[in-house]
C-alpha positions in Angstrom: 8.1 -12.0 18.8 7.2 -12.3 15.1 4.0 -14.1 15.9 3.0 -11.4 18.4 3.9 -8.5 16.1 2.0 -10.0 13.2 -1.1 -10.7 15.2 -1.2 -7.2 16.9 0.3 -4.9 14.3 0.0 -6.8 11.0 -2.7 -6.4 8.4 -3.0 -10.2 7.9 -2.6 -13.1 10.3 -1.0 -15.3 7.6 2.3 -15.2 5.8 0.8 -16.6 2.6 1.7 -15.6 0.0 4.1 -12.9 1.4 5.7 -12.9 4.8 4.6 -10.2 7.2 7.8 -9.0 8.9 8.4 -6.4 11.6 10.2 -3.3 10.2 13.6 -3.7 11.9 13.7 -7.4 11.1 12.9 -6.6 7.5 15.5 -3.9 7.3 18.2 -6.1 8.8 17.4 -8.9 6.3 17.7 -6.4 3.5 21.0 -5.1 4.8 22.4 -8.6 5.0 21.4 -9.2 1.4 23.1 -6.0 0.4 26.3 -7.1 2.1 26.1 -10.4 0.2 25.8 -8.3 -3.0 29.0 -6.4 -2.3 27.1 -3.4 -0.9 25.5 -2.5 -4.2 22.1 -1.2 -5.0 20.2 0.2 -8.0 18.7 3.4 -6.5 21.3 5.6 -4.8 22.8 8.2 -7.2 26.6 8.1 -7.0 28.0 11.1 -9.0 31.5 10.7 -7.4 32.1 7.5 -9.5 32.8 9.8 -12.5 35.8 11.1 -10.5 36.9 7.8 -8.9 40.4 7.9 -10.3 41.1 11.4 -9.0 39.6 10.6 -5.6 41.7 7.5 -5.2 44.9 9.6 -5.4 43.6 12.4 -3.3 44.6 13.1 0.3 42.8 10.7 2.6 41.2 12.0 5.8 40.7 9.8 8.8 37.2 9.6 10.1 36.5 9.6 13.8 34.9 6.5 15.3 31.2 6.8 15.6 29.6 6.2 19.0 26.0 5.6 19.6 24.4 8.1 22.0 23.3 6.7 25.3 19.6 6.0 26.1 18.0 8.5 28.3 14.9 8.3 30.5 12.9 10.6 28.2 14.1 9.0 25.0 11.1 8.0 22.9 11.5 5.1 20.4 9.1 4.5 17.5 6.6 1.8 18.0 7.3 -1.5 16.1 5.2 -2.1 13.0 4.9 -4.8 10.4 5.9 -3.9 6.8 2.9 -4.0 4.5 3.5 -6.3 1.6 1.1 -7.1 -1.3 3.2 -7.3 -4.5 6.1 -9.6 -5.3 8.3 -10.0 -8.4 5.8 -12.2 -10.3 3.0 -9.7 -9.9 4.6 -7.3 -12.4 4.0 -8.1 -16.1 7.0 -9.9 -17.6 7.6 -7.6 -20.6 10.9 -6.0 -21.8 9.6 -2.4 -21.4 8.4 -3.1 -17.8 11.1 -2.9 -15.1 11.3 -5.7 -12.6 10.1 -5.3 -9.0 12.8 -6.0 -6.4 12.1 -8.8 -4.0 10.8 -7.9 -0.5 14.3 -8.8 0.9 16.1 -6.4 -1.4 17.6 -3.1 -0.1 16.2 -1.4 -3.3 12.7 -2.1 -2.0 13.5 -0.3 1.3 15.3 2.7 -0.4 12.4 3.4 -2.8 9.8 3.0 -0.2 11.7 5.3 2.1 11.9 8.0 -0.7 8.1 7.7 -1.2 7.4 8.1 2.5 9.7 11.1 2.8 7.8 12.8 0.0 4.5 12.1 1.7 5.8 13.3 5.1 7.0 16.6 3.5 4.1 17.3 1.1 1.0 15.9 2.9 -0.8 19.2 3.3 -1.5 19.6 -0.5 -2.6 16.5 -2.4 -1.7 18.0 -5.8 1.8 18.9 -4.8 2.3 15.6 -3.1 1.1 13.6 -6.2 3.3 15.7 -8.5 6.4 15.2 -6.2 5.7 11.4 -6.2 5.6 11.5 -10.0 9.1 13.2 -10.0 10.4 10.2 -8.2 9.1 8.0 -11.1 11.2 10.0 -13.5 14.4 8.8 -12.1 13.5 5.2 -11.4 14.3 2.0 -13.3 11.8 0.2 -11.1 8.0 -0.2 -11.3 7.1 2.8 -9.2 3.4 2.5 -9.8 3.4 -0.8 -7.9 5.5 0.6 -5.1 3.3 3.7 -4.8 0.2 1.7 -4.4 1.8 -0.6 -1.9 3.2 2.2 0.3 -0.1 4.2 0.2 -2.2 1.1 1.1 0.3 0.3 3.9 -0.2 3.8 5.2 -4.0 3.6 5.0 -4.0 0.2 6.7 -1.5 1.0 9.5 -2.4 -0.1 13.0 -3.6 1.1 15.4 -4.2 4.3 13.4 -2.9 5.7 10.1 -0.3 8.5 10.3 -2.5 10.8 8.3 -6.3 11.0 7.9 -7.8 8.2 5.8 -9.2 10.8 3.4 -5.6 11.9 2.6 -4.7 8.4 1.3 -7.9 8.2 -0.7 -7.4 11.7 -2.3 -3.8 11.0 -3.2 -4.7 7.7 -4.9 -7.4 9.5 -6.9 -5.0 12.3 -7.8 -2.4 9.8 -9.0 -5.0 7.8 -11.0 -5.8 11.1 -12.8 -2.1 12.0 -13.4 -1.1 8.4 -14.4 -4.2 7.2 -16.2 -2.2 4.7 -18.3 -0.2 3.2 -15.4 -1.8 3.4 -12.0 -5.6 2.4 -12.2 -4.7 -1.1 -13.4 -2.2 -1.6 -10.6 -4.7 -0.3 -8.1 -7.4 -2.7 -9.3 -4.9 -5.5 -9.0 -4.1 -4.5 -5.4 -7.8 -4.3 -4.5 -8.3 -7.8 -5.9 -5.4 -9.1 -3.8 -6.8 -7.6 -0.6 -10.3 -9.0 -1.5 -8.9 -12.5 -1.9 -7.2 -12.3 1.6 -10.2 -10.9 3.5 -10.5 -14.1 5.6 -7.1 -13.5 7.2 -7.3 -9.7 7.4 -7.6 -7.7 10.7 -11.3 -7.0 11.2 -10.7 -3.3 11.9 -8.8 -2.9 8.7 -11.6 -4.7 6.6 -13.9 -1.9 7.7 -11.3 0.8 7.0 -10.6 -0.7 3.6 -14.3 -0.8 2.8 -14.7 2.9 3.6 -11.8 3.7 1.3 -13.2 1.5 -1.5 -16.6 3.1 -1.3 -15.0 6.6 -1.4 -12.9 5.5 -4.4 -15.9 4.2 -6.3 -17.9 7.3 -5.7 -15.2 9.3 -7.5 -15.1 7.1 -10.5 -18.8 6.8 -11.3 -19.1 3.5 -9.3 -17.5 1.6 -12.2 -16.0 -1.8 -11.2 -15.6 -5.3 -12.6 -18.4 -6.7 -10.4 -18.5 -9.9 -12.4 -15.2 -11.0 -10.7 -17.0 -10.9 -7.3 -20.1 -12.9 -8.3 -19.0 -15.6 -5.9 -20.3 -13.4 -3.1 -23.8 -14.1 -4.2 -23.4 -17.8 -3.7 -21.4 -17.3 -0.5 -24.1 -15.1 0.9 -26.6 -17.9 0.6 -24.4 -20.7 1.9 -22.4 -18.8 4.5 -23.8 -15.3 5.2 -21.0 -14.7 7.7 -18.2 -15.3 5.2 -15.9 -12.2 5.1 -16.4 -11.6 1.3 -20.2 -11.1 1.2 -20.1 -9.2 4.5 -17.4 -6.9 3.1 -19.4 -6.2 0.0 -22.5 -5.6 2.0 -20.6 -3.0 4.0 -19.3 -1.4 0.9 -22.8 -1.0 -0.6 -24.0 0.4 2.7 -21.2 3.0 2.7 -22.0 3.8 -0.9 -25.5 4.6 0.2 -24.1 7.4 2.4 -22.5 8.9 -0.7 -25.4 8.7 -3.1 -29.1 8.0 -3.2 -30.7 4.5 -3.3 -32.1 4.7 -6.9 -28.6 5.6 -8.2 -27.1 2.7 -6.3 -29.5 0.2 -7.8 -28.8 1.5 -11.3 -25.0 1.2 -11.1 -24.8 -2.1 -9.2 -25.7 -5.2 -11.4 -29.0 -6.8 -10.6 -27.3 -10.0 -9.6 -26.0 -8.3 -6.5 -29.4 -7.1 -5.3 -29.5 -9.6 -2.4 -26.4 -7.8 -1.0 -27.8 -4.3 -1.3 -29.1 -2.6 1.8 -32.8 -2.1 2.3 -34.3 1.0 0.8 -34.2 3.8 3.4 -37.6 4.9 4.7 -39.0 7.9 6.6 -39.7 7.9 10.3 -41.7 10.9 11.2 
């Protein structure tokens, strides 16, 4: 089952460096870890703890037994999907002022991700309101929400077979968050892009193309600035193995950028070393 789900619904075909686990299996693992930790978490607000002594001596009310409703013929169940994972604990800077990222098998990870998804589902019609609501979640968190935001939004963008919302929505939200969190989010986003780039060889082909479209759109909104020197290996790979996923991905990105600008602008902003990866200059066919 796990192999089938990962191959059909997962972003990557490999569990290295993070396991690609189906949603229900992941949640069950997190619940079992919560049970082992005496049912504690670091996210849910519990105001009743301030009145615990009074509540213990109050009248107790018996709760009726909960019974699951029966399955009906017209009952529709959600499709299984693999939880997108890109960050782990060691990916967050180890500094006192930076909160630690919970492990993928921690219930805190699920609770925060669920809160982010709920905001997106309720505010997806207006990118500004959605971004501001996501920032309000950060105000009450003792966790690195910038890492979780990027991971959840990338997971939505790269969902199979289709993302829940238009691809442009995820791109516009990430741009809005980069503008609102200029000191915190762009660095994390660049880190996430670097991780995806390093794993292109095990990435679903459809998602490589989708990720390239988003990346081109993102660059066009930030004056095409990028640390291209970190991807110079593509130049050598293009000569030795033109079908390697990395140079092919970069070629596709440059081609998509040509749809968003004109050829002379593209050659000005892309370093000359990458000229072999640029598309041919468009011509006229009368």
